C-alpha positions as CSV (number, residue, x, y, z in Angstrom):
1,W,-7.2,-8.6,-22.7
2,L,-10.6,-9.8,-21.6
3,V,-9.1,-12.9,-19.9
4,W,-7.4,-10.6,-17.4
5,A,-10.3,-8.4,-16.5
6,S,-13.5,-8.8,-14.6
7,R,-16.4,-9.7,-16.8
8,K,-18.8,-7.9,-14.4
9,Y,-16.8,-4.6,-13.9
10,G,-14.4,-4.6,-16.9
11,D,-14.2,-2.0,-19.6
12,P,-13.0,-3.7,-22.8
13,E,-11.7,-0.6,-24.4
14,R,-9.8,0.5,-21.3
15,N,-8.5,-3.1,-20.9
16,R,-7.2,-3.0,-24.5
17,R,-5.4,0.4,-23.9
18,N,-3.9,-0.8,-20.6
19,A,-2.8,-4.2,-22.1
20,A,-1.0,-2.4,-25.0
21,R,0.6,0.1,-22.6
22,D,1.7,-2.5,-20.1
23,F,3.1,-4.8,-22.8
24,D,5.1,-2.0,-24.3
25,R,6.4,-0.9,-20.9
26,A,7.0,-4.3,-19.5
27,F,8.7,-6.2,-22.2
28,Y,12.0,-6.9,-20.6
29,P,12.6,-10.7,-20.3
30,E,15.5,-10.4,-18.0
31,G,13.3,-8.6,-15.5
32,A,11.1,-11.6,-14.9
33,M,14.0,-13.7,-13.7
34,R,15.4,-10.9,-11.6
35,Q,12.0,-10.4,-10.0
36,L,11.6,-14.1,-9.2
37,A,15.2,-14.2,-7.8
38,A,14.4,-11.2,-5.5
39,I,11.2,-12.9,-4.3
40,Y,12.9,-16.1,-3.4
41,A,15.9,-14.4,-1.9
42,S,13.8,-12.2,0.4
43,G,12.3,-15.2,2.2
44,P,9.0,-15.4,4.1
45,R,7.2,-12.2,5.1
46,T,5.5,-13.6,8.2
47,A,7.7,-11.8,10.7
48,G,7.3,-8.5,8.9
49,L,3.5,-8.9,8.9
50,Q,3.5,-9.5,12.7
51,Q,5.2,-6.1,13.1
52,L,2.2,-4.4,11.6
53,R,0.2,-3.0,14.5
54,V,-2.0,-0.6,12.5
55,P,-5.5,-1.2,11.0
56,T,-5.0,-3.1,7.8
57,L,-7.4,-3.6,4.8
58,V,-6.6,-6.6,2.6
59,I,-8.3,-6.6,-0.7
60,H,-8.1,-9.7,-2.9
61,G,-9.7,-10.8,-6.1
62,E,-11.1,-14.3,-5.9
63,L,-9.9,-15.0,-9.5
64,D,-6.4,-13.8,-8.8
65,E,-4.0,-15.8,-11.0
66,Y,-1.0,-15.1,-8.7
67,G,-2.3,-15.5,-5.2
68,T,-5.0,-17.5,-3.5
69,T,-7.8,-16.5,-1.1
70,A,-6.0,-18.6,1.5
71,Q,-2.9,-16.4,1.1
72,A,-5.0,-13.3,1.5
73,K,-6.5,-14.7,4.7
74,R,-3.1,-15.5,6.1
75,I,-2.0,-11.9,5.4
76,A,-5.1,-10.6,7.3
77,D,-4.6,-13.1,10.1
78,G,-0.8,-12.4,10.2
79,V,-0.9,-8.7,11.2
80,S,-0.9,-7.8,14.9
81,G,-3.3,-4.9,14.4
82,P,-6.9,-5.2,13.5
83,A,-7.4,-6.4,9.9
84,Q,-10.3,-6.6,7.5
85,L,-10.3,-9.0,4.5
86,E,-12.4,-8.1,1.5
87,L,-12.7,-10.9,-1.1
88,M,-13.9,-9.7,-4.4
89,P,-15.8,-12.3,-6.6
90,E,-15.2,-12.2,-10.3
91,I,-12.1,-10.1,-9.8
92,H,-8.5,-11.0,-10.8
93,H,-5.1,-9.7,-9.7
94,V,-5.7,-5.9,-10.1
95,P,-8.9,-5.0,-8.2
96,H,-8.2,-1.3,-8.3
97,R,-8.2,-1.4,-12.1
98,E,-10.9,-4.0,-12.6
99,A,-13.4,-2.5,-10.1
100,E,-12.1,0.9,-9.3
101,Q,-15.3,2.4,-7.8
102,Q,-15.9,-0.7,-5.7
103,V,-12.4,-0.6,-4.3
104,L,-12.7,3.1,-3.6
105,T,-15.9,2.4,-1.7
106,M,-14.2,-0.3,0.3
107,L,-11.4,2.1,1.2
108,A,-13.7,4.9,2.2
109,N,-15.8,2.6,4.4
110,F,-12.6,1.2,6.0
111,M,-11.2,4.7,6.6
112,A,-14.6,5.7,8.1
113,T,-14.2,3.1,10.8
114,L,-10.9,4.6,11.8
115,A,-12.2,8.1,12.5
């Protein structure tokens, strides 16, 4: 459970609870194959991103095991509206769980620019 959490912002006890809950809830081997099939079948999302004309905040953990910072940058660059990219060092795939207060601050600051 410590492998999947931020060493800087992680809470080991909360990570243990979440890991146990998520494992119990997510153990459905057929689901992984269905999810991959859906991802591949849906194709690229570039055209959909170009249709976004609203202010967009992209938050990405630099240690994300499932996506790269280059992908996050392409998402931010791909929207037609203004976009802000926040790269979080020492954070993995779930920034809102690993560094909840930091993400909330980012969201509040971003929202403040829209007022």
